[in-house]
C-alpha positions in Angstrom: -0.8 2.1 -4.1 -0.2 1.1 -0.6 2.9 3.5 0.1 1.2 6.1 -1.7 -2.5 5.9 -0.2 -1.7 4.3 2.7 1.5 5.8 3.7 3.1 2.4 4.7 6.8 1.9 4.8 8.6 -0.8 2.2 8.2 -3.5 5.0 4.5 -2.5 5.7 3.7 -2.4 2.0 5.0 -6.2 1.4 3.0 -7.5 4.2 -0.2 -5.6 3.0 0.5 -7.1 -0.4 0.7 -10.4 1.0 -2.4 -10.3 3.1 -4.3 -8.6 0.0 -3.1 -11.2 -2.3 -4.1 -14.0 0.3 -7.5 -12.6 0.6 -7.8 -11.9 -3.3 -6.8 -15.7 -4.1 -9.1 -17.3 -1.6 -12.1 -14.8 -2.1 -11.7 -11.8 -4.4 -11.5 -13.7 -7.8 -14.9 -15.0 -7.0 -16.4 -11.5 -6.3 -16.0 -10.7 -10.1 -18.5 -10.6 -12.4 -19.1 -9.6 -16.2 -20.5 -5.8 -17.0 -23.7 -6.5 -19.5 -22.6 -7.5 -23.3 -18.8 -8.2 -22.6 -19.1 -11.7 -23.2 -21.6 -11.4 -26.5 -19.2 -8.3 -27.6 -15.8 -10.4 -27.2 -17.9 -13.6 -29.0 -18.5 -11.0 -31.9 -15.2 -9.6 -32.0 -13.7 -13.0 -32.2 -15.9 -14.1 -34.8 -14.9 -11.1 -37.1 -11.3 -12.0 -36.8 -9.7 -9.9 -34.1 -7.0 -10.7 -31.8 -7.5 -9.8 -28.1 -5.3 -9.4 -25.5 -5.5 -8.5 -21.5 -3.0 -6.2 -20.4 -3.5 -5.8 -16.6 -1.5 -4.2 -13.5 -2.9 -7.4 -12.0 -0.3 -10.5 -11.5 -1.0 -12.3 -14.6 -1.9 -15.5 -12.6 -4.8 -13.7 -11.2 -5.9 -12.4 -14.4 -5.8 -16.1 -15.9 -7.9 -17.6 -12.7 -10.3 -14.3 -13.3 -10.8 -14.7 -16.8 -11.5 -19.0 -16.3 -13.8 -18.3 -13.6 -15.9 -15.5 -15.7 -15.7 -18.3 -18.7 -14.3 -15.9 -21.3 -10.6 -16.9 -21.1 -10.9 -18.6 -24.5 -11.6 -15.2 -26.2 -8.2 -14.0 -25.4 -5.1 -14.7 -27.4 -2.7 -13.8 -24.8 -2.4 -12.2 -21.1 0.5 -9.9 -20.0 0.4 -9.1 -16.2 2.4 -7.5 -13.7 4.9 -9.9 -11.8 4.3 -11.1 -8.2 7.6 -9.6 -7.2 6.6 -6.0 -8.1 8.1 -5.7 -11.1 6.5 -4.8 -14.3 3.7 -3.0 -11.9 3.3 -0.2 -14.2 0.5 -0.1 -16.6 2.9 1.5 -19.2 5.5 -1.7 -18.5 2.5 -4.1 -19.1 1.4 -2.4 -22.5 4.8 -2.4 -23.9 5.4 -5.7 -22.7 2.2 -7.0 -24.4 3.6 -5.1 -27.3 6.8 -6.7 -27.5 5.6 -10.3 -26.7 3.0 -10.8 -29.1 4.7 -8.7 -32.1 1.9 -6.1 -32.3 1.7 -2.9 -34.1 1.0 -0.2 -31.9 -0.8 1.5 -34.8 -3.4 -1.2 -35.4 -3.9 -1.6 -31.5 -6.5 -0.2 -29.4 -6.3 -0.1 -25.4 -9.9 -0.7 -23.8 -9.7 0.7 -20.1 -11.9 2.3 -17.7 -9.5 4.4 -15.6 -7.0 7.2 -16.7 -4.5 4.6 -15.7 -5.3 2.7 -18.7 -6.1 5.6 -21.2 -2.4 7.8 -20.2 0.3 5.1 -20.9 -1.9 4.4 -24.1 -1.6 7.9 -25.2 2.1 8.2 -24.2 3.1 5.0 -26.1 0.9 6.0 -29.2 -1.8 3.7 -28.7 -5.4 4.6 -29.7 -7.7 4.1 -26.7 -11.7 3.5 -25.7 -12.3 4.5 -22.4 -15.6 2.7 -21.1 -17.6 5.0 -18.5 -18.9 2.4 -16.3 -16.0 0.8 -14.6 -13.5 2.3 -11.9 -13.1 5.8 -13.5 -15.0 8.8 -13.3 -16.4 10.0 -16.8 -14.7 13.5 -16.3 -11.3 11.8 -15.1 -11.5 9.7 -18.1 -12.4 12.6 -20.8 -9.5 14.4 -19.0 -7.2 11.6 -20.1 -8.0 12.1 -23.7 -8.9 8.6 -24.9 -9.7 8.4 -28.7 -13.2 7.2 -27.8 -15.5 7.1 -24.9 -18.2 4.7 -24.7 -21.2 3.9 -21.9 -21.9 0.6 -23.4 -19.3 -2.2 -24.0 -20.8 -3.1 -27.4 -19.9 -0.1 -28.7 -16.7 -1.1 -29.1 -17.5 -2.5 -32.3 -18.3 0.8 -33.9 -15.2 2.5 -32.5 -13.1 -0.5 -34.1 -15.1 0.2 -37.7 -14.0 3.9 -37.0 -10.6 3.3 -36.5 -10.4 0.8 -39.4 -11.8 3.6 -41.9 -8.5 5.2 -40.9 -5.9 2.5 -41.3 
């Protein structure tokens, strides 16, 4: 994002990444909070026997710390993120790595995300998706990305999964 949106060269980009990660490591992680219904929905999904994974463009070590800080790490069976050296930084690479690392069947997998950057790569590799409309993405952008489902409350994920299971 730094070269694209801030027009930084490679050296400036790596310096900006270093500054951002330092801030994020000391402060940004602790500025995170859960949206309503997330913990209860994750708990219900786990009780129903679903396997849950995180596929994030954040470096995986940040994702681990955030999930522990928010007290939801135990709901997830695995986390795949980008690498600190800049590799595996595209969402499609992260999704493919998650499928491979955990031997997941993409036909039985649903990506849940709040931006087109989550939904579009899911479409590209054939994973159904649930777009949540209250996160970072704008509802019209999410709709244009063509998710399988769009929801405005996190708990609606359970209904979407039930509908998908009817098709399996």
